[in-house]
C-alpha positions in Angstrom: 63.0 -45.5 -37.0 61.8 -42.7 -39.0 61.9 -39.3 -37.3 59.8 -37.5 -39.8 57.1 -34.9 -39.6 54.3 -37.4 -38.8 56.1 -38.8 -35.8 56.6 -35.4 -34.2 52.9 -34.6 -34.7 51.8 -37.8 -33.1 54.1 -37.0 -30.1 52.7 -33.5 -29.7 49.1 -34.9 -29.9 49.8 -37.3 -27.1 51.2 -34.5 -24.9 48.1 -32.4 -25.8 45.8 -35.1 -24.6 47.8 -35.4 -21.3 47.4 -31.7 -20.6 45.4 -30.5 -17.6 42.7 -29.0 -19.9 40.8 -32.2 -19.7 41.2 -32.4 -16.0 38.0 -32.8 -14.0 38.7 -29.8 -11.8 38.9 -27.5 -14.9 35.5 -28.7 -16.2 34.1 -28.2 -12.8 35.5 -24.6 -12.6 34.0 -23.9 -16.1 30.6 -25.2 -15.0 30.7 -23.0 -11.9 31.7 -20.0 -13.9 28.8 -20.5 -16.3 26.4 -21.0 -13.4 27.8 -17.9 -11.7 27.3 -15.8 -14.9 23.8 -17.1 -15.4 22.9 -16.3 -11.8 24.4 -12.8 -12.1 22.4 -12.1 -15.2 19.2 -13.4 -13.6 19.6 -11.3 -10.4 20.4 -8.2 -12.4 17.3 -8.6 -14.7 15.2 -9.2 -11.5 16.5 -6.0 -10.0 15.8 -4.0 -13.2 12.2 -5.3 -13.3 11.7 -4.5 -9.6 13.0 -1.0 -10.1 10.8 -0.4 -13.2 7.7 -1.6 -11.3 8.4 0.8 -8.4 8.8 3.6 -10.9 5.4 2.7 -12.5 3.8 2.6 -9.1 5.2 6.0 -8.2 4.0 7.5 -11.5 0.5 6.1 -11.1 0.4 7.3 -7.5 1.3 10.9 -8.6 -1.3 10.8 -11.3 -3.9 9.6 -8.8 -3.0 12.4 -6.4 -3.4 14.9 -9.2 -6.8 13.5 -10.2 -8.0 13.5 -6.6 -7.1 17.2 -6.2 -9.0 18.0 -9.4 -11.9 16.0 -8.1 -11.9 18.1 -4.8 -11.8 21.3 -6.8 -14.7 20.2 -9.0 -16.7 19.2 -5.9 -16.2 22.5 -4.3 -17.1 24.4 -7.5 -20.2 22.2 -7.8 -21.3 23.1 -4.2 -20.8 26.8 -4.9 -23.0 26.4 -8.1 -25.7 24.6 -6.1 -25.8 27.4 -3.6 -26.1 30.0 -6.4 -28.8 28.0 -8.1 -30.7 27.7 -4.8 -30.5 31.4 -4.2 -31.6 32.3 -7.8 -34.5 29.9 -7.7 -35.8 30.8 -4.3 -39.4 32.2 -4.1 -38.2 35.5 -2.6 -35.7 36.0 -5.5 -38.4 35.1 -8.1 -40.9 37.5 -6.5 -38.3 40.3 -6.5 -37.5 39.8 -10.2 -41.2 39.7 -11.0 -42.0 42.9 -9.2 -38.9 44.9 -10.3 -38.1 43.7 -13.8 -41.5 42.5 -15.0 -43.6 45.1 -13.2 -45.9 42.6 -11.7 -48.2 43.4 -8.8 -49.9 41.4 -6.1 -53.6 40.7 -6.9 -56.2 42.4 -4.8 -58.3 39.3 -4.6 -57.3 35.7 -4.8 -59.5 33.3 -6.7 -59.0 29.5 -6.6 -60.5 27.1 -9.1 -61.1 23.5 -8.2 -61.9 20.9 -10.7 -64.4 18.4 -9.3 -64.9 15.2 -11.3 -67.4 13.6 -9.0 -70.1 13.0 -11.5 -72.1 9.9 -10.7 -71.5 7.3 -13.4 -72.8 3.9 -13.7 -70.3 1.5 -12.2 -68.7 -0.5 -14.9 -66.6 -3.5 -14.0 -63.5 -4.0 -16.0 -63.8 -7.8 -15.7 -67.5 -7.7 -16.8 -68.4 -10.1 -14.0 -71.2 -9.7 -11.4 -70.1 -8.5 -8.0 -71.4 -11.4 -6.0 -69.8 -14.2 -8.0 -66.1 -13.6 -7.8 -64.1 -12.1 -5.0 -61.0 -11.7 -7.2 -63.0 -9.8 -9.7 -64.0 -7.3 -7.0 -60.4 -6.8 -6.0 -59.4 -6.4 -9.6 -62.1 -3.7 -10.2 -61.1 -1.8 -7.0 -57.4 -1.7 -8.1 -58.3 -0.5 -11.6 -60.7 2.1 -10.2 -58.0 3.5 -8.0 -55.4 3.6 -10.8 -57.8 5.4 -13.2 -59.1 8.0 -10.7 -57.2 11.3 -10.5 -57.7 13.7 -7.7 -56.8 17.3 -7.6 -56.6 19.5 -4.5 -56.3 23.2 -3.9 -53.0 24.7 -2.7 -54.6 26.1 0.4 
């Protein structure tokens, strides 16, 4: 028998195949290790996403509180301005300004003019139909007459 280089290599290969690296328990351990690493990465990414969402919510809540405080300040300022406007446009204030700054005086005699537009006109129907014939035409004419008529009254 030849004990050369090739025979030694074939003997070492057969011992390599018989090693425990191809054992079923080692493959099972490697699969569990890979699964464990995958689960660890998945859980850590989930925790990071959860923390980032909580930070976003806290940031949005603080902005909302700031905007609500600004809104309250604007509402209170608006109320103060409405009170000032009401005081400046009251009749007593206008009368005071008119008398002091514009030197206006009360009239000795009050005169009221009333416009009376009660001239008798010939009734003209918008529908141009006789009164007796159509009930709907009468209603239409009354509505048009009320819309067209303008009445003015005196202040007293």
